[in-house]
PAZAPA-4460 file (N, C-alpha, C; in steps of 0.05 Angstrom, whole numbers, plus 32768, in hexadecimal, padded with zeros to 4 digits):
% residues 73
    n_x    n_y    n_z   ca_x   ca_y   ca_z    c_x    c_y    c_z   seq   type   mol
   8FA6   762F   8B9A   8F8F   762C   8BAB   8F80   7646   8BAD     1      M     A
   8F66   7645   8BAD   8F55   765D   8BAE   8F55   7669   8BC9     2      A     A
   8F53   7683   8BCA   8F53   7692   8BE3   8F36   7698   8BEA     3      V     A
   8F2E   7693   8C02   8F12   7697   8C0B   8F0E   76B5   8C10     4      K     A
   8EFB   76C1   8C03   8EF5   76DE   8C06   8EDC   76E1   8C17     5      R     A
   8ED9   76F8   8C24   8EC1   76FD   8C33   8EAA   7703   8C1F     6      K     A
   8E92   76FD   8C28   8E7B   7702   8C17   8E75   771F   8C15     7      K     A
   8E70   7728   8BFD   8E6B   7744   8BF8   8E4D   774A   8BF7     8      I     A
   8E3D   7737   8BF0   8E20   773C   8BEF   8E18   7749   8BD5     9      G     A
   8E05   775C   8BD6   8DFA   7769   8BBF   8E0E   777A   8BB0    10      A     A
   8E24   7782   8BBE   8E37   7794   8BB1   8E4A   7785   8B9F    11      A     A
   8E48   776B   8B9D   8E59   775B   8B8C   8E55   7761   8B6E    12      G     A
   8E3F   776F   8B68   8E39   7775   8B4C   8E4C   778A   8B41    13      R     A
   8E5B   7798   8B52   8E6D   77AC   8B49   8E89   77A2   8B41    14      F     A
   8E8F   778A   8B49   8EA9   777F   8B43   8EBF   778A   8B55    15      G     A
   8ED8   7787   8B4C   8EEE   778F   8B5D   8EF3   77AD   8B5B    16      A     A
   8F00   77B8   8B70   8F09   77D3   8B6F   8EF7   77E8   8B7C    17      G     A
   8EE3   77DE   8B8A   8ED1   77F1   8B97   8ECD   77EA   8BB5    18      Y     A
   8EE3   77E6   8BC3   8EE2   77DB   8BDE   8ED1   77EA   8BF2    19      G     A
   8ED8   7803   8BF8   8ECA   7812   8C0C   8EAD   7819   8C03    20      K     A
   8EA9   781D   8BEA   8E8F   7823   8BDF   8E7D   780B   8BE3    21      V     A
   8E88   77F3   8BDE   8E79   77DA   8BE1   8E70   77D7   8BFE    22      K     A
   8E82   77DC   8C11   8E7B   77D9   8C2D   8E65   77EB   8C35    23      E     A
   8E66   7804   8C2C   8E50   7817   8C33   8E36   780F   8C26    24      R     A
   8E38   7806   8C0D   8E1F   77FE   8BFF   8E12   77E6   8C0C    25      L     A
   8E22   77D3   8C15   8E17   77BB   8C22   8E0A   77C3   8C3C    26      V     A
   8E16   77D6   8C4B   8E0A   77DF   8C64   8DEF   77EC   8C5F    27      A     A
   8DED   77FE   8C4B   8DD3   780C   8C46   8DBF   77F8   8C3B    28      V     A
   8DC6   77E8   8C28   8DB3   77D6   8C1C   8DA9   77C0   8C2E    29      E     A
   8DB9   77B8   8C41   8DAF   77A3   8C54   8D9A   77AF   8C66    30      S     A
   8D9C   77C8   8C6E   8D87   77D5   8C7E   8D6F   77DB   8C6D    31      I     A
   8D74   77E4   8C55   8D5E   77EC   8C43   8D4C   77D4   8C3C    32      Q     A
   8D57   77BC   8C3A   8D47   77A5   8C32   8D37   7798   8C49    33      R     A
   8D3C   77A1   8C61   8D2D   7797   8C78   8D11   77A2   8C77    34      K     A
   8CFE   7795   8C84   8CE3   77A0   8C85   8CE2   77B9   8C95    35      K     A
   8CD6   77CE   8C8A   8CD5   77E8   8C98   8CBA   77EA   8CA6    36      Q     A
   8CBA   77F5   8CBE   8CA2   77F6   8CCF   8C97   7813   8CCE    37      V     A
   8C7D   7815   8CCB   8C70   782F   8CCA   8C72   783D   8CE6    38      C     A
   8C77   7857   8CE5   8C7B   7865   8CFE   8C61   786C   8D0C    39      I     A
   8C4A   7869   8CFE   8C30   786F   8D09   8C22   7857   8D15    40      F     A
   8C20   7841   8D05   8C10   782A   8D0E   8C21   7811   8D13    41      C     A
   8C39   7810   8D0A   8C4A   77F9   8D0E   8C47   77E4   8CF8    42      G     A
   8C38   77EB   8CE3   8C35   77DA   8CCB   8C4E   77DB   8CB9    43      G     A
   8C4B   77D0   8CA2   8C62   77CF   8C8F   8C61   77E8   8C7E    44      R     A
   8C78   77F6   8C7C   8C7A   780E   8C6B   8C8B   7807   8C53    45      A     A
   8C83   7813   8C3C   8C91   780E   8C23   8C9B   7829   8C18    46      K     A
   8CB3   7829   8C0D   8CBE   7842   8C02   8CB3   7847   8BE6    47      R     A
   8CA8   785F   8BE2   8C9E   7866   8BC8   8CB2   7875   8BB7    48      E     A
   8CC0   7888   8BC4   8CD5   7897   8BB7   8CE9   789F   8BCC    49      A     A
   8CFD   78B0   8BC5   8D10   78B8   8BD8   8D03   78C7   8BEF    50      K     A
   8D03   78BB   8C07   8CF9   78C8   8C1F   8CDB   78C8   8C21    51      G     A
   8CCC   78BB   8C0F   8CAF   78BA   8C10   8CA7   789D   8C15    52      I     A
   8C98   7898   8C2A   8C90   787E   8C33   8C72   787B   8C34    53      W     A
   8C68   7863   8C30   8C4C   785E   8C31   8C47   7845   8C42    54      N     A
   8C35   7847   8C56   8C2E   7830   8C67   8C19   781F   8C58    55      C     A
   8C1E   7805   8C58   8C0C   77F3   8C4A   8BF4   77ED   8C5C    56      L     A
   8BF6   77F1   8C76   8BE0   77EB   8C89   8BCD   7802   8C8C    57      K     A
   8BD8   7819   8C95   8BC6   7830   8C9B   8BC3   7843   8C83    58      C     A
   8BD4   7840   8C6E   8BD1   7850   8C56   8BDD   786C   8C58    59      G     A
   8BEA   7872   8C6E   8BF6   788D   8C71   8C0F   788F   8C60    60      K     A
   8C13   78A7   8C55   8C2A   78AE   8C45   8C3A   78C3   8C54    61      R     A
   8C54   78BE   8C58   8C64   78D0   8C69   8C80   78D1   8C5F    62      F     A
   8C8E   78E6   8C68   8CAA   78EA   8C61   8CBC   78E0   8C78    63      A     A
   8CD2   78D3   8C71   8CE4   78C9   8C85   8D00   78C6   8C78    64      A     A
   8D0F   78B3   8C81   8D2A   78AF   8C77   8D2A   78A8   8C59    65      G     A
   8D40   78AE   8C4C   8D42   78AA   8C2F   8D41   788C   8C28    66      T     A
   8D52   787C   8C34   8D54   7860   8C2D   8D46   784E   8C41    67      F     A
   8D44   7855   8C5A   8D37   7844   8C6D   8D2C   7856   8C84    68      Y     A
   8D18   784C   8C91   8D0B   785B   8CA7   8D1D   785B   8CBF    69      L     A
   8D1E   7871   8CCD   8D2D   7873   8CE6   8D1A   7870   8CFE    70      N     A
   8D09   785C   8CFD   8CF5   7858   8D13   8D03   784E   8D2C    71      A     A
   8CFD   785A   8D42   8D08   7853   8D5B   8CF3   7846   8D6C    72      K     A
   8CED   782C   8D66   8CD9   781E   8D75   8CE4   7806   8D83    73      S     A
***
């Protein structure tokens, strides 16, 4: 009989043998894939490069967190 495993999510692409790394990756990627909010106008911000963000609404380009914004709103 098959054993029911917990869902791994996007980290399933690595296969077996990467337990703790998978858990950390799932935690980062789940936050990273959420919609990020601009710290100036509240519009949608998109990541251009590591730590460089661009707001799609107001057009401002700013530096913030590497993988996701740490907006406290």
